[in-house]
C-alpha positions in Angstrom: 159.4 133.0 130.7 157.7 130.8 133.2 153.8 130.1 133.0 151.4 128.6 135.3 148.1 127.0 134.1 145.7 126.3 136.7 143.3 123.9 135.5 145.8 122.3 133.1 143.9 118.9 133.0 140.8 120.4 131.7 140.2 120.7 128.1 141.1 124.5 127.5 144.0 124.3 129.7 145.4 120.9 128.1 144.9 122.9 124.6 146.5 126.0 126.1 149.6 124.0 127.1 149.9 122.2 123.9 149.8 125.3 121.8 152.5 126.8 124.0 154.6 123.7 123.7 154.3 123.7 119.9 155.0 127.5 119.5 157.4 127.7 122.3 156.7 131.3 122.8 153.8 133.6 123.7 153.9 136.5 121.3 157.6 136.3 120.8 158.5 135.7 124.6 160.0 132.3 124.9 158.6 130.0 127.5 161.2 128.3 129.1 159.0 126.7 132.2 155.4 125.4 132.5 153.8 124.6 135.7 150.7 122.5 135.2 148.3 122.5 138.1 145.0 120.5 138.7 143.4 118.5 141.2 144.3 115.4 139.1 147.9 115.3 137.8 147.9 117.0 134.1 150.0 115.5 131.2 153.0 117.2 130.0 152.6 118.5 126.6 154.3 116.6 123.9 157.3 118.5 122.1 158.0 121.0 124.8 161.7 121.5 125.2 161.5 123.4 128.4 161.1 122.4 132.1 157.6 120.9 133.0 156.4 121.0 136.5 153.4 118.8 137.2 151.5 119.9 140.4 148.2 118.1 142.0 146.9 121.0 143.7 143.4 121.9 145.0 143.5 125.7 144.8 140.7 125.8 147.6 142.9 124.3 150.2 144.8 126.8 152.3 148.4 127.2 151.7 148.4 125.5 148.3 148.4 129.0 146.4 151.3 130.1 148.3 153.4 127.3 147.3 152.6 127.7 143.5 153.4 131.6 144.0 156.7 130.9 145.6 158.1 129.7 142.3 157.3 133.3 140.9 155.7 132.5 137.5 155.4 135.4 135.0 152.0 134.7 133.9 149.1 132.8 135.6 146.4 131.3 133.6 143.6 130.7 136.1 141.1 128.4 134.4 140.2 126.1 137.3 136.6 126.1 138.4 133.4 123.6 138.5 130.9 124.4 135.8 127.5 125.8 135.9 125.3 122.8 136.6 127.6 121.4 139.5 127.9 124.8 141.0 124.0 125.3 141.0 123.6 121.6 142.7 126.1 122.0 145.2 126.0 125.6 146.7 129.0 125.0 149.3 131.3 123.4 146.5 130.7 126.0 144.0 131.8 128.9 146.1 134.6 126.9 147.8 136.2 126.1 144.2 135.2 129.2 142.2 135.5 131.9 144.7 137.7 130.7 147.8 140.2 129.2 145.3 140.4 132.4 143.4 140.8 134.6 146.2 143.6 132.5 147.9 145.6 132.8 144.5 145.0 136.6 144.5 145.9 137.0 148.3 148.9 134.7 147.9 150.3 137.2 145.0 149.3 140.3 147.0 151.5 139.3 149.9 154.3 138.3 147.7 153.9 141.5 146.0 154.4 143.2 149.6 157.6 141.1 150.0 159.5 141.5 147.0 157.3 143.6 144.4 156.5 140.4 142.4 153.7 141.5 140.0 152.8 138.9 137.7 150.2 138.7 134.8 147.2 137.1 135.9 144.7 135.9 133.0 141.5 135.0 134.7 138.7 132.9 132.7 135.4 134.4 133.6 132.0 133.6 131.9 129.1 135.2 130.0 127.3 133.6 133.0 127.9 136.8 134.9 125.0 138.4 132.9 121.5 137.5 133.7 118.0 138.1 131.9 116.4 140.3 130.8 119.0 140.7 128.2 119.2 142.8 125.0 120.5 141.5 121.6 123.3 142.2 121.2 124.5 142.9 124.6 126.7 146.0 124.8 130.1 146.3 126.6 128.6 148.7 129.0 125.7 146.2 130.1 125.5 145.6 133.8 126.4 142.3 135.5 123.3 140.7 137.3 124.1 136.9 137.0 120.9 134.5 137.8 123.1 131.5 138.9 125.4 130.6 141.6 128.3 130.0 139.1 127.5 133.4 137.3 127.7 135.3 140.7 131.0 133.5 141.7 132.6 134.6 138.7 131.2 138.1 138.9 132.7 138.4 142.5 136.1 137.1 141.1 135.8 139.7 138.1 135.4 142.6 141.1 138.3 141.1 142.9 140.6 141.0 140.0 139.8 144.7 139.0 140.5 145.8 142.5 143.7 143.9 143.0 144.8 145.1 139.7 144.0 148.7 140.6 146.0 148.5 143.9 149.0 147.2 141.8 149.2 143.7 143.2 149.3 142.2 140.0 148.5 142.7 136.2 145.0 141.2 136.0 142.8 140.6 133.0 139.4 138.6 132.8 138.4 136.7 129.8 134.8 136.1 129.6 134.4 133.2 127.4 131.6 132.5 125.3 130.1 128.9 125.5 133.0 126.7 124.1 131.8 124.5 121.4 132.5 122.1 120.1 134.1 120.7 123.4 135.8 117.5 122.6 135.7 114.2 124.8 133.1 113.1 127.0 130.2 115.4 128.3 130.6 117.4 131.4 128.2 118.5 133.9 127.8 121.9 132.4 124.2 122.8 131.7 125.4 124.2 128.4 127.1 120.9 127.4 124.2 119.9 124.9 125.5 122.7 122.6 128.5 120.6 122.0 126.9 117.2 122.3 124.4 117.7 119.4 127.5 118.2 117.0 130.2 116.1 118.5 128.4 113.0 118.9 126.6 112.8 115.5 129.8 113.7 113.8 131.1 110.2 114.8 127.9 108.5 114.4 126.6 108.5 118.0 123.1 109.7 119.3 122.9 112.9 121.0 120.2 114.4 123.2 118.6 117.8 122.6 117.1 119.2 125.7 115.8 122.6 124.3 113.9 124.1 121.3 115.6 124.9 117.9 114.9 128.7 118.5 117.3 129.0 121.5 120.0 131.3 120.7 123.3 131.5 122.4 127.1 132.9 122.2 129.7 130.4 121.1 133.5 130.2 120.2 135.8 127.1 119.4 138.4 125.8 121.8 140.8 127.0 119.3 139.6 130.5 119.7 139.5 130.2 123.5 143.2 129.4 123.7 143.8 132.3 121.2 142.1 134.6 123.8 144.2 133.6 126.7 147.4 133.9 124.8 146.5 137.3 123.6 145.5 138.3 127.3 148.9 137.1 128.5 150.8 139.8 126.6 148.1 142.7 125.7 149.2 146.3 126.7 146.8 146.6 129.7 147.3 150.6 129.5 145.1 149.8 126.3 142.8 148.0 128.1 142.3 150.5 130.9 140.7 150.1 134.3 137.7 148.1 133.0 139.7 144.9 133.2 137.1 142.3 132.4 136.1 141.8 128.6 133.6 139.9 127.0 135.1 138.0 124.2 134.2 137.9 120.6 132.0 134.9 119.4 129.2 133.6 117.0 125.6 134.1 117.8 123.6 131.1 116.7 120.2 129.5 117.1 120.2 125.7 118.0 118.5 125.4 114.6 121.2 127.2 113.0 123.9 124.9 114.5 121.7 121.9 113.2 121.8 123.3 109.7 125.4 123.8 109.7 126.0 120.0 110.8 123.6 119.1 107.9 125.8 121.2 105.5 129.1 119.4 106.7 128.0 116.1 107.5 124.5 115.3 105.8 121.2 114.5 106.9 122.2 111.2 108.5 124.2 113.0 111.1 121.3 115.3 112.0 118.8 112.2 112.3 121.0 111.0 115.3 119.8 114.1 117.2 117.1 113.1 119.7 114.8 115.8 121.2 114.1 115.2 124.9 112.8 118.3 126.5 114.4 119.1 130.1 112.3 121.7 131.9 115.1 122.7 134.2 117.7 123.3 131.4 115.0 125.2 129.5 114.5 127.6 132.3 118.4 128.0 132.7 118.5 128.8 129.1 116.2 131.7 129.2 118.6 133.6 131.3 121.6 133.0 129.1 123.2 135.5 126.8 122.0 135.4 123.0 125.1 137.5 121.6 127.5 140.2 122.2 128.8 143.4 120.8 132.2 142.6 122.0 133.5 145.9 120.4 136.3 146.4 123.1 137.6 142.9 122.7 137.7 143.1 119.1 139.4 146.6 119.0 142.1 145.0 121.3 142.7 142.5 118.8 140.8 139.4 120.1 139.1 137.3 117.4 136.8 134.2 116.8 134.9 132.4 114.2 132.3 134.0 111.9 130.2 130.8 111.3 129.3 127.5 112.9 130.6 125.8 109.8 134.1 127.2 110.6 133.5 125.9 114.5 132.7 122.2 113.2 135.5 122.2 110.6 137.9 123.5 113.4 136.7 120.4 115.6 137.3 118.0 112.6 140.8 119.2 112.1 141.9 119.2 115.7 140.0 116.2 116.9 139.1 113.8 114.2 142.1 114.0 112.2 140.9 116.3 109.6 137.9 114.2 107.9 134.8 112.3 108.8 
């Protein structure tokens, strides 16, 4: 199997490559080649015995998608995007990266399909940002997509494209609506939701973190470990079981900021909690008001997708994966 990870220098892309390298296969299908793609050169994962191709590519540049498709990967994991806050601040860049780049990839595969019947699996990372307020809790699988941000709109358009290109038989597509991934390792990014990770990640290593919203803000979360599991399951799932509705809201954990903080207290104590500094931010609070509080995710669970059941589990996964297993 040849897999291509677009967005491989990002956190989830890097962890996906590492998991594949460690396992050597995806659900029993041996991975012989990995093509790792990003606008900066991704690092080859340690321990992988197959071939690794490193590609420095901006997918929104005409012609680049065709070059990736020419190698005929069996599976594309399309993770490349600019995040919510940045897409909101820079309208043109958001549509160029998040929509145009995706369309170029889909069209390059469509053209190759017409040439020689090439029909890869395309695992597309969408977002719960495709839903907009007013929102019920929990949000059912049948709820309509009415995004209230440019990022959510871009992802919703791509979901429609993925469904249509799959319906037409150009590729085997599945859209994975990721919850907010928490706890994200490394430095904060420009995602408006970044504080969900920051108020846990920084205090766990003795650093101060800023909380821009109130403790009663409720949101939908999953760990990086679960995010990788979603993508790998999407790469081999029987799409006949998924049916024509190819975009799935993933399982996750619904929790308030206050519940996050109490989980931090249980794991790391009052000293860690004291490092959270409350600084209300009106723009972030307004954006939060339109974010999804939680999902039923019945379809995804029935299809075998799984996630954590408590924030204690999410924090413990971060400690194991990023902090050597102990504080």
